N, C-alpha and C positions, 0 to 999 in steps of 0.2 A: 637618123642620125649616121644611119648605113646612104642615103645621100652626100655627107656633109663626108661620106670617105669616094662615094664615086664620082663629087664636085673637084674630092684633091685633087688625084688619078686624072682626072683631062687634062684638069691646069696643070699640074706638074709636068706632062703629057706636052701635052702642047709646050708650055719651056723649054721643051727641052729639047723644038724644032723651033722653036721660036729664032729666026737667023739680026733682028734689034734686039739689043743688050736692051738701053731700059722697057720695053716687051714683055724683053723677058727675066726681069726682078720683078714684073708689078703679076705675071701668073703664078711668079713663086710666089711673094709673097703671098697670095690670096689663095694657093694651095700650103701652101704654111696653113694657111689659117680657118680652111677645113679640116685637114687634118689633125689639128686643135683642137677645136670642136667636138670632132668624133672619137674622139680621146676622154680625152672630159678630161686631164689630169687622173687618174688612178690609171690602174695598171693592170691589165685589158692579156688575155689571153688567145691565140690564132694565130690564123697566114692574115689574115684582114688586119689589127696590129701588131703585128710583125709587120711588113708593106706598109701602114700608117711611117711607124716609130720609122724603122728607117728612111722611108723618102725623108719624113723630117729633118735628119740630121745628117741626110745630105747636103738637104731644099738648104741647113742653117749655113752649113762648113759655108755650100759659096756663096751663103751670102755675108758669113765673113764672120759670120757669131764668134764666143769665147771660145774659143776648147770643152769648154767647163762644160760647156751647153749642149753641149754639139752631144761629149762623148755621155753626157749622159741619158739622153734619145738613140743610142745607138746600144745600153747597156740595159737601159728600158726594154730597146729590141729582142735580144737577145734575153729577159727571164718575161718578153710576153711569149717566150717562142724558144729554151732552152734546147733542141735539134736544127735550128738555122745559124749555122752560123758569117753570116753577110756579112749583118754589124757588128762582127770584133774581126774580119778581114778590115774594115773600113777603121778602128782603131789602132790593128799593128801596121798599116799605110799610115797614116796620120806619123802615128810616132816612126816609120822609116826615116819618114824625109823628113823630118825635123833633128832624123841619129837619137835616140835620147832610145839607145837600145839597151839600159835594163829594160826600160817595163816595155820596150818592142817583146823581149829574150819572153818577156813574163804573158802575153797574150800569143806568142808566136805558139810555144812549151803546153802552153794549156790546148792549144788550136789543133796543133796537130792526135796530142792527148784522144782527144773528144769530135775534134772532126774530120780528119784524113780515112779517106775509107766509108766512110758513114753522114752519103751525102741523107737528106730528107728523102723519109717512107713513102710520105703518099702525101706531097704539094713538087711542084713540077712551079710555079706559080716563083720567074721571077730564081730561084735555081737558079746558085752560081757556079754546074757539076766540077770547072778548075777549077776551085779553091779548095773542094773535097777529095776530088783522085789525088791534086801533084800540087795546086800553091802554096798550099798551108806547108811544105819542107820546101821548101821554095823561100817562104819569108823564109823562117826558120831558119836554113842554112847563111842566106846570108847575114841574120843579127843573128850567130854564131857567129860567124865569124873578124863581125865586126865588134866582137867584147873578147874578141884571144882565142875563144872557148874550138881551137882549130879540128878537135877531133866527137868534137860534138854534131857543126858544119860540113867535117867531108861524108860522116855516118846521112846524115837526112841528104844530102847533096849522093852519096854514092844509093840511096835507098829510090832517089826519083830521081835519082840517071837508072837503073835495073825499071826501074815502072816504064816510063821508055824504051828498049824496048822488050819487055809482056806484054806490055797495051799502046802499042803506034796507035792501035784505034783514037787516043781517048787524044789526043797532042795536034795541033796544025801542023804543017810543017815546018812553018819561022816559030815557031813554035819550041820542035822538038834543034833547029839549029839553032841559037839560045844555050836549050839546054845544051849541046853539047859547042860549045860552045867553053860556057862553064867548063865545059866537066879538063880544059886542057890548064884552068888557075887554078883551081882545083886539086889537082893530079900535084903544079906542086907547091901547093900547101900541102901535100900530103905529105911531102916529100922532105919539110923544114923542121919533120915537128921529132 
């Protein structure tokens, strides 16, 4: 069973490196098959299972599976390791890209309350530290603003901005520049509240 995990992981990594679209698609399908065999349809706990569910969801999204199937895989990833938020991040990104703001809001609010400042303590494998440290605030601010919840949006953005001042080491110079550019927009919306 562990062999299927390794084969899935190596096929996935090879697919991400392949410049050939047909080869990439074939490798992704192979990876998905190995991860499915590893998971065997039951909820399993732990980092390898989380990675297999998360990777399966990402692969399914790349291969244009129906969103309902992709989201199910991301939710299974979360269920397997509730201290990890990367699968919830993928769901948030989807709903934001589809401009389904009410659903995005549910997930960003949950993520803010459960993951902000809480990266997994015992795992560095595939952890998106930016998500735990600040991106969740950015996603939440954008979602709130899109729903007309300007006070909540400004509150999230103010916290994010303050975070750049207190912990600049957590941000790249490009990230800080983007956040500072957004600051002007949020200041303008604050004046209209």
